[in-house]
C-alpha positions as CSV (number, residue, x, y, z in Angstrom):
1,M,75.6,18.5,21.3
2,A,76.1,20.0,24.8
3,E,77.0,16.5,26.1
4,A,79.7,16.1,23.5
5,G,81.1,19.4,24.6
6,S,81.2,18.3,28.2
7,A,83.0,15.2,27.3
8,A,85.5,17.2,25.3
9,V,86.2,19.4,28.3
10,V,87.0,16.4,30.4
11,H,89.2,14.9,27.6
12,R,91.0,18.2,27.3
13,F,91.6,18.2,31.1
14,T,93.1,14.7,30.8
15,D,95.2,15.3,27.8
16,E,96.6,18.8,28.5
17,I,96.6,19.1,32.3
18,L,97.1,15.5,33.6
19,N,99.2,14.1,30.8
20,Q,101.1,17.2,29.5
21,G,101.4,19.1,32.8
22,R,100.0,22.2,31.2
23,F,98.4,23.5,34.4
24,E,97.7,26.9,32.9
25,V,94.9,25.3,30.9
26,A,92.9,24.9,34.2
27,D,92.2,28.7,33.9
28,E,90.3,28.0,30.7
29,I,88.2,24.9,31.8
30,V,88.1,24.6,35.6
31,A,85.8,26.9,37.6
32,A,87.6,29.1,40.1
33,D,85.3,27.8,42.8
34,F,85.8,24.2,41.8
35,V,84.8,21.6,44.4
36,E,86.5,18.3,44.9
37,L,83.9,16.1,46.6
38,D,86.4,13.5,47.7
39,P,89.6,15.4,48.2
40,L,93.0,13.8,48.8
41,P,94.4,14.5,52.3
42,G,95.4,18.1,52.5
43,Q,93.8,19.1,49.2
44,Q,92.3,22.6,49.3
45,Q,89.2,23.4,47.4
46,G,89.0,25.6,44.3
47,R,90.9,25.6,41.0
48,E,94.1,26.5,42.9
49,G,93.7,23.5,45.3
50,L,93.1,21.1,42.3
51,V,96.1,22.4,40.4
52,N,98.3,22.2,43.5
53,V,97.4,18.6,44.2
54,L,98.0,17.7,40.5
55,K,101.4,19.4,40.6
56,S,102.3,17.3,43.7
57,M,101.2,14.1,41.9
58,R,103.3,15.1,38.8
59,A,106.3,15.8,41.0
60,A,105.9,12.4,42.6
61,F,105.2,10.6,39.4
62,P,106.9,12.6,36.6
63,D,106.0,10.0,34.0
64,M,102.3,10.0,35.0
65,H,99.9,9.2,32.2
66,W,96.1,8.9,32.3
67,T,94.1,7.0,29.8
68,I,90.3,7.3,29.6
69,E,88.9,3.8,28.9
70,E,85.2,4.8,28.8
71,T,83.1,7.9,29.0
72,I,79.4,8.2,29.7
73,V,77.6,11.6,29.6
74,E,74.3,12.3,31.2
75,G,73.2,15.9,31.5
76,E,75.9,17.9,33.3
77,K,77.7,14.7,34.5
78,V,80.6,13.1,32.7
79,V,81.6,9.7,34.1
80,S,85.0,8.4,33.0
81,R,86.6,5.1,33.7
82,F,90.3,5.5,33.7
83,T,93.7,4.0,34.2
84,W,96.8,6.0,35.2
85,T,100.3,4.8,35.3
86,G,103.5,6.3,36.7
87,T,106.8,5.6,38.5
88,Q,107.1,7.1,42.0
89,Q,110.2,9.3,41.9
90,G,109.2,11.8,44.7
91,E,107.2,11.9,47.9
92,F,103.5,11.2,47.6
93,L,101.0,11.4,50.5
94,G,103.9,11.2,52.9
95,I,105.5,8.2,51.2
96,A,109.1,8.6,50.2
97,A,110.1,7.8,46.6
98,T,110.1,4.1,46.0
99,G,111.1,4.0,42.4
100,R,108.2,1.6,41.8
101,A,105.8,1.7,38.9
102,V,102.0,1.8,39.5
103,R,98.9,1.1,37.4
104,V,95.8,2.5,39.1
105,K,92.3,2.1,37.9
106,G,89.3,4.2,38.9
107,V,86.2,6.2,38.0
108,V,85.7,9.9,38.1
109,I,82.4,11.8,38.0
110,D,82.9,15.4,36.8
111,R,80.2,18.0,36.5
112,V,80.6,20.4,33.5
113,V,78.4,23.5,33.3
114,N,78.7,25.9,30.3
115,G,82.2,24.5,29.5
116,W,83.6,24.7,33.0
117,M,84.4,21.8,35.3
118,T,82.6,22.7,38.5
119,D,83.0,19.7,40.7
120,S,84.4,16.2,40.7
121,R,84.3,13.0,42.7
122,I,87.2,10.5,42.0
123,L,87.2,7.0,43.2
124,M,90.4,5.0,42.5
125,D,92.1,1.8,43.7
126,T,94.2,3.5,46.4
127,L,94.7,0.1,48.2
128,G,96.1,-1.4,45.0
129,M,98.3,1.6,44.5
130,M,99.7,1.4,48.1
131,Q,100.4,-2.3,47.5
132,Q,102.2,-1.6,44.3
133,L,104.3,1.0,46.1
134,G,105.2,-1.7,48.7
135,V,103.6,0.3,51.5
136,I,100.9,-2.3,52.3
137,P,101.5,-6.1,51.9
138,T,99.7,-7.9,49.1
139,A,98.8,-10.9,51.2
């Protein structure tokens, strides 16, 4: 039962925070001392650092939408295979708005303890995203 609850926390994070932009929900499910094990450039640690980087992503990709394709739960770890899509309408990682749509696949490993997301490691196809944005050639 605890494993189902952990998966529900991650799905709520995806649905309400990532897809709906309801960043206040982080106060209910993300630990204040949250650790991003593979942070984006400039990302600060803690709940606030996570929310700030997600706000910058939503500003760059206002139509951003995440879909969890598969979830595996083992103890405190929730592994999710995902795809996110969006159209770059603002600056992202120093890249000016391109107006291009992206479709990015990846895997994230979240640790959920007593209903709180405590750390995360996200691995996504950043090269493919940069190619879709036209920043890196495809050939």
